[in-house]
C-alpha positions in Angstrom: 63.9 205.8 59.2 65.4 203.1 61.3 62.3 203.3 63.5 60.1 202.8 60.5 62.1 199.7 59.4 61.8 198.3 62.9 58.1 198.8 62.9 57.8 197.2 59.5 59.9 194.2 60.7 57.8 194.0 63.9 54.6 194.1 61.8 56.0 191.4 59.5 56.9 189.3 62.5 53.5 189.7 64.0 51.8 188.7 60.8 54.2 185.7 60.6 53.3 184.7 64.2 49.6 185.0 63.3 50.0 182.9 60.3 51.8 180.2 62.4 49.0 180.4 65.0 46.3 180.2 62.2 48.1 177.2 60.7 48.3 175.4 64.1 44.6 176.1 64.7 43.8 174.8 61.2 45.9 171.7 61.8 44.2 171.3 65.2 40.8 171.6 63.7 41.7 169.2 61.0 42.9 166.7 63.6 39.7 167.2 65.6 37.5 166.7 62.5 39.6 163.6 61.5 39.2 162.2 65.0 35.5 162.9 65.0 35.1 161.2 61.6 37.1 158.2 62.8 35.0 158.0 66.0 31.8 158.3 63.9 33.1 155.7 61.5 34.0 153.4 64.4 30.6 153.9 66.0 28.9 153.2 62.7 31.0 150.0 62.4 30.1 149.0 65.9 26.4 149.7 65.2 26.6 147.6 62.1 28.3 144.8 64.0 25.6 144.9 66.7 22.9 144.8 64.1 24.6 141.8 62.4 24.9 140.0 65.7 21.3 140.7 66.5 20.3 139.3 63.1 22.5 136.3 63.7 20.8 135.7 67.1 17.4 136.0 65.5 18.4 133.5 62.9 19.7 131.1 65.6 16.5 131.5 67.6 14.4 130.7 64.5 16.6 127.6 63.8 16.2 126.5 67.4 12.4 126.9 67.2 12.4 125.0 63.9 14.4 122.2 65.5 12.1 122.1 68.5 9.1 121.8 66.3 10.7 119.0 64.3 11.7 117.2 67.4 8.1 117.6 68.8 6.7 116.1 65.6 9.2 113.3 65.5 8.5 112.5 69.1 4.7 112.4 68.5 5.3 110.2 65.4 7.4 107.9 67.4 4.8 107.6 70.2 2.1 106.9 67.6 4.4 104.3 66.1 4.9 102.6 69.5 1.2 102.6 70.2 0.5 101.1 66.8 3.1 98.4 67.2 1.7 97.6 70.7 -1.8 97.4 69.3 -0.7 95.2 66.5 1.1 92.9 69.0 -2.0 92.9 71.2 -4.2 92.1 68.2 -1.9 89.2 67.1 -2.1 87.8 70.7 -5.9 88.3 70.8 -6.8 87.2 67.3 -3.9 85.0 66.2 -6.1 81.9 66.7 -9.0 83.3 64.7 -8.4 81.1 61.6 -8.2 77.9 63.6 -11.2 78.8 65.6 -13.2 79.6 62.4 -12.1 76.2 61.1 -13.3 74.5 64.3 -16.8 76.1 64.3 -18.2 73.7 61.7 -17.1 70.8 64.0 -19.1 72.4 66.8 -22.1 72.7 64.4 -21.8 69.0 63.6 -21.5 68.0 67.2 -24.7 69.9 68.0 -26.5 68.3 65.0 -25.4 64.8 66.1 -26.5 65.4 69.6 -29.9 66.6 68.5 -30.3 63.7 66.0 -29.4 61.2 68.7 -31.9 62.7 71.2 -34.6 62.7 68.6 -34.2 59.2 67.1 -32.6 56.7 69.4 -33.2 56.5 73.1 -31.0 53.4 73.4 -27.8 55.4 72.8 -28.1 57.4 76.0 -24.6 56.3 77.1 -23.0 57.2 73.8 -24.9 60.5 73.8 -23.7 61.4 77.2 -20.1 60.8 76.1 -20.6 62.9 73.0 -22.2 65.7 75.1 -19.2 65.6 77.5 -16.7 65.9 74.7 -18.7 68.7 73.1 -18.8 70.5 76.5 -15.1 70.2 76.9 -14.5 71.6 73.4 -16.8 74.5 74.1 -15.0 75.2 77.4 -11.6 75.2 75.7 -12.8 77.7 73.2 -14.3 79.9 75.9 -11.0 79.8 77.7 -9.4 81.3 74.6 -12.0 84.1 74.2 -14.6 82.4 72.0 -18.2 83.2 72.9 -21.5 82.2 71.3 -23.7 85.2 70.1 -27.0 85.2 71.9 -29.4 85.8 69.0 -32.8 84.1 69.6 -35.6 86.6 70.3 -33.1 89.4 70.3 -33.4 92.6 68.2 -31.8 92.1 64.9 -28.3 93.6 64.8 -26.5 93.6 61.4 -23.2 93.7 63.2 -24.0 90.3 64.9 -26.6 88.7 62.7 -27.0 87.7 59.1 -30.6 87.6 58.1 -31.4 84.9 55.5 -35.2 84.9 55.9 -38.0 87.1 57.0 -41.5 86.1 58.3 -44.7 87.8 59.2 -45.1 87.5 63.0 -48.2 89.0 64.6 -47.2 87.9 68.0 -43.8 89.7 68.0 -42.5 93.1 67.2 -40.8 93.6 63.9 -37.1 93.2 63.5 -36.8 90.4 66.1 -34.8 87.2 65.5 -37.4 84.3 65.5 -35.1 81.4 64.6 -31.3 80.7 64.5 -30.2 78.5 61.6 -26.5 78.7 62.5 -25.0 80.1 65.7 -22.6 83.0 65.5 -19.5 83.5 67.6 -17.1 86.2 68.7 -13.4 86.0 69.5 -12.4 88.5 72.2 -15.5 90.5 71.4 -14.7 90.5 67.6 -17.4 88.9 65.4 -15.7 86.0 63.6 -19.0 84.5 62.4 -22.4 86.2 62.5 -25.5 84.3 63.5 -27.5 83.1 60.5 -31.1 84.0 61.4 -34.8 84.5 60.5 -36.2 87.9 61.3 -39.8 89.0 61.9 -41.2 91.8 59.8 
């Protein structure tokens, strides 16, 4: 009887020990699962952070590229502005005297008419004529010095950029579209036409 009781107690103790072992194993497994979940969660968090950082880097790269493009455009605009200002300054220097030159041209015309009339009508005024021609020559030289040039039109092919045709005539001895007579001389200022030649043209 005592032996049976001892065996029962022994069996009960063994079952109790097994339960304790099972509980410890369960707890260990739970801890392992918990740790695994924590590691997995931490890894997912790290992956999310890496993705966010990568996205931030891409955004920064795009912003940098946008700023570079804007800077390039602004730089090009500034260079164009500088060139335009330089050209305007150059044009002011080259053509600033245009108005006064245009106003002087009728004086040149009158000088030429006076010289021609004196040569045609009065041979006794040669001394006066020489003086007038000298003044006229000086005036023309001053204008040339400042970029004024006479347009060579007579017997040249008609050019609407240089000539203003006011008459046409039949000319069998010339080709068509040739300047046969100049009524009023044309002039350029630094290669810019400030007054076209007034001409007669063959047809």
